[in-house]
C-alpha positions in Angstrom: 33.1 93.7 117.1 35.4 94.2 114.2 34.7 92.5 110.8 37.9 90.5 110.9 37.1 89.2 114.4 33.6 88.1 113.3 35.1 86.3 110.3 37.7 84.6 112.5 35.0 83.5 115.0 32.8 82.1 112.2 35.7 80.1 110.7 36.7 78.8 114.1 33.2 77.7 114.9 32.8 75.9 111.5 36.1 74.1 111.8 35.4 73.0 115.4 32.0 71.7 114.3 33.7 69.7 111.5 36.4 68.4 113.8 33.9 67.3 116.5 31.5 65.7 114.1 31.3 62.0 114.7 34.3 62.0 117.0 34.8 58.7 118.9 35.2 60.1 122.4 36.3 56.7 123.8 39.2 56.5 121.3 40.0 60.1 122.0 40.5 59.5 125.7 42.3 56.2 125.1 44.8 58.0 122.8 45.4 60.7 125.5 46.4 57.9 127.9 49.1 56.6 125.4 51.2 59.8 125.7 54.6 59.0 127.1 55.2 61.9 129.6 58.9 61.1 129.7 59.3 62.9 126.4 57.8 66.1 127.7 61.2 67.6 128.8 63.1 67.0 125.5 60.0 68.2 123.5 59.9 71.5 125.5 63.7 72.0 125.2 63.7 71.4 121.5 60.8 73.8 120.9 62.4 76.6 123.0 65.8 76.0 121.4 64.3 76.4 117.9 62.7 79.7 119.0 66.0 81.0 120.2 67.7 79.9 116.9 65.4 82.3 115.1 67.4 85.1 116.7 70.5 83.9 114.8 68.5 83.9 111.6 67.1 87.3 112.3 70.6 88.6 112.8 71.5 87.3 109.4 68.5 89.0 107.9 69.8 92.2 109.4 73.2 91.6 107.7 74.9 90.6 111.0 74.7 94.2 112.2 76.9 94.4 115.4 74.4 96.4 117.3 72.1 93.4 117.5 72.9 90.2 119.5 71.3 86.9 118.4 70.3 86.3 122.1 68.3 89.6 122.3 66.8 89.0 118.9 65.7 85.5 120.0 64.1 86.9 123.1 62.2 89.5 121.1 61.1 86.9 118.6 59.7 84.7 121.4 57.8 87.6 123.0 56.4 88.5 119.6 55.4 84.9 119.0 53.4 84.9 122.3 51.5 88.0 121.2 50.9 86.5 117.7 49.3 83.4 119.4 46.9 85.4 121.5 46.3 88.6 119.6 44.8 89.1 116.1 46.4 90.5 112.9 49.9 89.3 113.7 50.2 91.9 116.5 53.4 90.2 117.7 55.2 91.0 114.4 54.3 94.7 114.8 55.5 94.5 118.4 58.9 93.1 117.3 59.3 95.9 114.8 58.4 98.6 117.3 60.3 97.2 120.2 63.6 96.5 118.4 63.4 99.8 116.5 62.8 101.6 119.9 65.6 100.0 121.9 68.2 100.2 119.0 67.0 103.6 117.6 66.4 101.8 114.3 63.8 102.7 111.6 60.8 100.7 112.7 59.5 100.2 109.1 62.9 98.8 108.2 62.7 96.2 111.0 59.1 95.4 110.0 60.4 94.8 106.4 62.9 92.2 107.8 60.1 90.6 109.8 57.9 90.3 106.7 60.8 88.9 104.7 61.5 86.4 107.5 57.9 85.1 107.1 58.5 84.6 103.4 61.6 82.5 104.1 59.6 80.5 106.6 56.9 79.8 104.1 59.4 78.9 101.4 61.3 76.5 103.7 58.2 74.8 105.0 57.1 74.4 101.4 60.4 72.5 100.7 59.8 70.2 103.7 56.2 69.6 102.4 57.5 68.9 98.9 60.1 66.4 100.3 57.4 64.6 102.3 55.1 64.4 99.3 57.9 63.1 97.0 59.1 60.6 99.5 55.8 59.3 101.0 52.5 60.6 99.6 51.3 61.7 96.2 47.6 62.1 96.8 46.0 64.6 94.4 44.8 67.1 97.1 48.2 67.3 98.8 50.0 67.7 95.4 47.7 70.6 94.5 48.2 72.2 97.9 52.0 71.9 97.6 52.0 73.5 94.1 49.9 76.4 95.4 52.0 77.0 98.5 55.2 76.8 96.5 54.0 79.3 93.9 52.9 81.7 96.7 56.1 81.8 98.7 58.6 81.5 95.8 56.6 84.4 94.2 56.8 86.4 97.4 60.5 86.2 97.7 61.0 87.0 94.0 58.5 89.9 94.4 60.4 91.3 97.4 63.7 91.0 95.5 62.3 92.9 92.5 60.9 95.6 94.7 64.3 96.1 96.4 66.4 95.8 93.2 64.2 98.1 91.1 63.0 100.6 93.8 60.8 103.2 92.0 59.3 104.8 95.2 61.1 108.1 94.8 60.2 108.2 91.1 56.5 107.7 91.9 56.7 110.1 94.8 58.0 112.8 92.4 55.2 112.1 89.9 52.5 112.4 92.6 54.0 115.6 94.1 54.1 117.1 90.6 50.4 116.2 90.2 49.4 117.6 93.5 51.1 121.0 92.7 48.3 121.6 90.1 45.7 121.6 92.9 44.8 124.6 95.1 47.6 125.5 97.6 45.8 124.3 100.8 44.9 120.9 99.4 48.2 120.6 97.5 50.4 121.2 100.7 48.4 118.5 102.6 48.6 115.9 99.9 52.3 116.6 99.3 53.1 116.1 103.0 51.1 112.8 103.1 52.8 111.6 99.9 56.3 112.4 101.1 55.6 110.7 104.5 54.2 107.5 102.8 57.2 107.4 100.4 59.6 107.8 103.3 58.0 104.9 105.2 57.9 102.8 102.1 61.6 103.3 101.4 62.4 102.4 105.1 60.3 99.3 104.7 62.1 98.2 101.5 65.4 98.6 103.3 64.4 95.6 105.4 64.8 93.5 102.2 68.5 94.6 101.9 69.7 91.1 102.7 68.5 89.9 99.3 71.4 92.0 97.8 73.9 89.8 99.7 74.3 86.2 98.5 76.2 85.3 101.7 73.5 86.4 104.2 70.6 85.3 102.0 72.2 81.8 102.0 72.8 81.9 105.7 69.2 82.9 106.3 68.0 79.9 104.2 70.4 77.5 106.0 69.2 78.6 109.4 65.6 78.4 108.2 66.2 74.7 107.2 67.8 74.0 110.6 65.0 75.6 112.5 62.2 73.9 110.7 64.1 70.6 110.7 64.1 70.9 114.5 60.3 71.7 114.4 59.7 68.7 112.3 61.7 66.4 114.6 59.8 67.9 117.6 56.5 67.0 116.0 57.8 63.5 115.2 58.8 63.1 118.8 55.4 64.1 120.0 53.6 61.8 117.6 55.9 58.9 118.4 55.1 59.5 122.1 51.7 58.0 121.3 53.2 54.9 119.8 51.3 55.2 116.5 54.1 53.6 114.5 54.7 56.7 112.3 58.0 57.9 110.9 59.6 61.3 110.4 57.5 62.0 107.4 54.5 62.4 109.7 56.3 65.2 111.5 57.0 66.9 108.2 53.4 66.7 107.1 52.1 67.9 110.5 54.5 70.9 110.7 53.9 71.9 107.1 50.1 71.8 107.3 49.8 73.3 110.8 52.2 76.1 109.9 50.2 77.1 106.8 46.9 76.8 108.8 48.0 79.7 111.0 47.4 81.9 107.9 43.7 81.2 108.2 41.8 83.8 110.4 40.9 82.3 113.7 40.6 83.0 117.4 43.4 82.8 120.0 46.2 80.1 119.6 44.7 79.1 116.2 42.1 76.8 117.7 40.2 75.2 114.8 42.6 75.6 111.8 45.5 73.9 113.8 43.5 70.8 114.8 41.9 70.5 111.3 45.3 70.7 109.6 46.7 68.1 112.1 43.8 65.7 111.3 44.5 66.1 107.6 48.2 65.5 108.1 47.8 62.3 110.1 44.9 61.2 108.0 47.5 60.7 105.2 48.9 57.8 107.3 45.5 56.3 108.0 45.2 57.7 111.6 41.5 58.5 112.3 40.1 61.8 113.4 39.6 60.9 117.0 43.2 59.8 117.6 44.6 62.7 115.5 42.6 65.2 117.6 44.1 63.8 120.8 47.6 64.1 119.5 47.0 67.6 118.1 45.6 68.8 121.5 48.6 67.5 123.4 51.0 69.0 120.8 49.3 72.4 120.8 48.9 72.4 124.6 52.6 71.8 125.1 53.7 74.5 122.7 51.2 77.1 124.1 52.3 76.4 127.7 56.0 76.6 126.9 55.5 79.7 124.8 53.3 81.4 127.5 55.8 80.7 130.3 59.0 81.7 128.4 57.3 84.5 126.4 55.5 85.8 129.5 58.8 86.0 131.5 60.5 87.9 128.6 57.6 90.3 128.2 57.8 91.1 131.9 61.5 91.6 131.6 61.1 94.0 128.6 58.4 95.9 130.5 60.6 96.2 133.5 63.5 97.5 131.4 61.2 100.0 129.8 60.0 101.2 133.3 63.6 101.6 134.5 64.5 103.6 131.4 61.4 105.8 132.0 62.3 106.5 135.6 65.9 107.3 134.6 64.7 109.9 132.1 62.3 111.4 134.6 65.0 111.7 137.3 67.5 113.3 134.9 
């Protein structure tokens, strides 16, 4: 078993133990019964709609390149999100970069760069929603400190990516290393030079994925779409919470989405079991909702999202696999 898998398993077990400690099972069951199933359809629609909208944002990140359609990009994003939920190490993001690069004959590292930048925009936008919720509703010390840390992290990330793109020194460093390797024996030198040039080539391709930061128009559009997407996510969370008749407002949805989104950065097992529920309990705890009730709401929320993502993402993965098989047979017959 890999070290990362062991760490994720340990973290999951610890968080589940904390979550289940002193849970009122009667209240948990009673809260489940409060869920208004009539909201299930609009919740599922809004969640799926927000996933597809990410295709429009991804197209903006790729500078509105005509060879991409937002519908196809949305489908690839959903398939990647399904893999992210069930596989470790953000495997879905790697799949997105590989698959889009493959079908569009694009540099895969460039696509991966755009995916990483997309994650930074996600983090920055969710930080803004968390900041707004804190300013409007809650100024508890722990949530204030968390907000400052998150803000510094993602603002710093975007600034870091911009500086890397704007002042690209990869070729300069590559030349320095190549000059250094030339002083070594020929056999060792030739191997190290090839490795260095290959790394530099991949790194330059990766940095090309940040090219949108050189365009005010498309950077702004990316930000606007991020706000719309996460606004829908917050409203979906609010709709789920309100389905339990807990008397909470939109701010609850903002806190839930903010904390659960950042909880996915914590190593865990499939579908983020453990960190997701603990973050949900913290978010609703701000409003005085006890752990048992919050656990019931989080279970329903996560269950709906996982089922919808599995159905839609599974269909798309089958579609992509079928297309790959058709292309393979065409090449074989030709």
